C-alpha positions, 0 to 999 in steps of 0.5 A, a space after each residue: 646808349 644815350 640819344 644825347 649827341 656829344 661834341 668830341 671835337 672839344 674833348 681835352 684828350 682830342 685837343 691835347 693830341 691835336 696840339 701834340 701832333 700839330 693837327 686839327 681835332 678832326 684829323 686826330 679823330 679821323 686818324 684814330 678811326 682809320 687806325 682802328 680799321 674803321 672806314 670813314 667818309 668825311 664830308 666837306 665842301 670847304 677846300 681847306 677841310 678837304 685838304 685836312 681830311 686827306 692829310 691824315 696818312 702821314 702820321 700815326 697815333 701812338 699806342 698811348 694816344 689810342 688808349 687815351 682816345 678809347 677812354 672817350 668811348 661812352 656809347 654816345 652818338 656824334 650825330 643825332 639824326 634828329 631830322 629823321 625822327 618821324 621816319 617809320 624806320 628811325 632806329 633810335 627809339 630809346 628815351 635815355 
């Protein structure tokens, strides 16, 4: 697994699906995770984004959409946890 975080919001697959479903990239990513049975805890203090985060239950990604999203899985972290590097229990000590 790479320690290099990725910016999944800019991936062409995500952008294409967002346009196709008339959603934001964040909504596509959240919906993908929900459909995989993964619990997500989106955080925002922005009222518009709070609404977007909850409005992911009135559409579904197709099997083809899900397969396209699965192609993005490359063992990369979305969040690097860099501010925790000095913590004695920091789990990401690999140098790749």
